[in-house]
C-alpha positions in Angstrom: 2.2 23.8 0.4 -1.5 23.1 1.2 -2.4 19.9 2.9 -4.2 18.6 -0.2 -1.2 19.4 -2.5 1.1 17.7 0.0 -1.2 14.6 0.1 -1.3 14.4 -3.7 2.4 14.8 -4.0 2.9 12.1 -1.4 0.5 9.6 -3.1 1.9 10.2 -6.6 5.6 10.0 -5.6 5.0 7.0 -3.2 3.1 5.0 -5.9 5.5 5.9 -8.8 8.6 4.8 -6.9 6.7 1.7 -5.5 5.6 0.8 -9.1 9.2 0.8 -10.3 10.4 -1.3 -7.4 7.5 -3.8 -7.6 7.9 -4.1 -11.3 11.5 -5.2 -10.8 10.7 -7.3 -7.7 8.0 -9.2 -9.5 10.3 -9.7 -12.4 13.0 -11.2 -10.2 10.5 -13.4 -8.3 8.6 -14.7 -11.3 11.1 -14.5 -14.1 8.4 -12.7 -16.2 9.4 -9.8 -18.4 8.9 -6.1 -17.5 6.1 -6.1 -20.1 4.1 -8.3 -17.8 5.3 -7.1 -14.4 5.1 -3.4 -15.1 1.3 -3.4 -16.0 0.7 -5.7 -13.0 2.5 -3.3 -10.7 0.4 -0.5 -12.0 -2.8 -2.6 -11.5 -1.7 -3.5 -7.9 -1.0 0.2 -7.2 -4.5 1.2 -8.4 -6.1 -1.6 -6.4 -4.1 -0.5 -3.3 -5.0 3.1 -3.6 -8.7 2.3 -4.1 -8.7 -0.2 -1.2 -6.9 2.2 1.1 -9.4 5.0 0.3 -12.5 2.7 0.7 -11.2 1.0 3.8 -10.1 4.2 5.5 -13.4 5.8 4.7 -15.3 2.9 6.2 -13.0 2.6 9.2 -13.3 6.3 10.0 -17.1 6.1 9.7 -17.1 3.2 12.2 -14.6 5.0 14.4 -16.9 8.1 14.7 -19.6 5.9 16.1 -17.4 4.5 18.9 -17.8 5.8 22.5 -14.0 5.4 23.1 -12.0 8.1 21.3 -8.5 8.0 20.2 -6.4 5.3 18.5 -5.2 2.7 20.9 -2.6 0.1 20.0 -5.4 -2.5 19.5 -7.4 -0.2 17.2 -4.3 0.6 15.2 -3.5 -3.1 14.9 -7.0 -3.9 13.8 -6.8 -1.1 11.2 -3.4 -2.4 9.9 -4.7 -6.0 9.7 -7.8 -4.8 7.9 -5.8 -2.9 5.3 -3.2 -5.6 4.7 -5.7 -8.5 4.9 -7.9 -6.8 2.4 -5.0 -6.1 0.0 -4.0 -9.8 0.3 -7.5 -10.9 -0.6 -7.6 -8.6 -3.5 -4.1 -8.8 -4.9 -3.2 -12.5 -4.5 -5.9 -13.7 -7.0 -4.9 -10.9 -9.4 -1.2 -11.8 -9.2 -2.0 -15.5 -9.6 -4.1 -14.9 -12.7 -1.8 -12.3 -14.3 1.4 -14.3 -13.9 -0.1 -17.8 -14.2 0.8 -18.8 -10.7 -1.0 -20.9 -8.1 -2.9 -19.0 -5.5 -0.3 -20.3 -2.9 2.6 -18.9 -4.9 0.8 -15.6 -5.4 0.1 -15.3 -1.6 3.9 -15.8 -1.1 4.6 -13.0 -3.6 2.1 -10.8 -2.0 3.4 -11.5 1.5 6.9 -10.6 0.2 5.6 -7.4 -1.3 3.8 -6.6 2.0 7.1 -7.0 4.0 8.9 -4.8 1.5 6.2 -2.1 1.7 6.5 -2.1 5.5 10.1 -0.9 5.3 9.5 1.2 2.2 6.7 3.1 3.8 8.9 3.9 6.8 11.9 5.0 4.8 9.7 7.0 2.3 7.9 8.8 5.0 11.1 9.8 6.7 12.7 11.0 3.4 9.5 12.8 2.4 9.4 14.7 5.7 13.1 15.5 5.5 12.8 17.0 2.1 9.5 18.8 2.5 9.4 19.3 6.3 6.8 18.1 8.7 3.1 18.9 7.9 1.4 21.5 10.0 -0.4 18.9 12.0 3.0 17.5 13.3 4.6 20.8 14.1 
């Protein structure tokens, strides 16, 4: 499998499973129907993919201009906070508007989703690598 094919399969399967889980999770948290939470989960997924692409492009452009090479713990932490902080800023207002919540409630929903995605990402990556094997870069 080529690296591009692997990345596309990764993103599509990660997001598809994530959309299903988020649809049900938002339904449980908000009491809204799947007819509301499903499209919201898809919208959140699209925002997350676009944000990750834009943020990582900008981060890597910044990173190439740095004199210190490599990814220290501090640099990785700043990256993670940038990704998650940006998603919170983008998704909380969307969730509040879509479900008719206060911004505070939406922040709690979004924070809950962020905690879920922390574990989900770990388990998904492990399963993905077990099923497809490690990418060439990790062998």
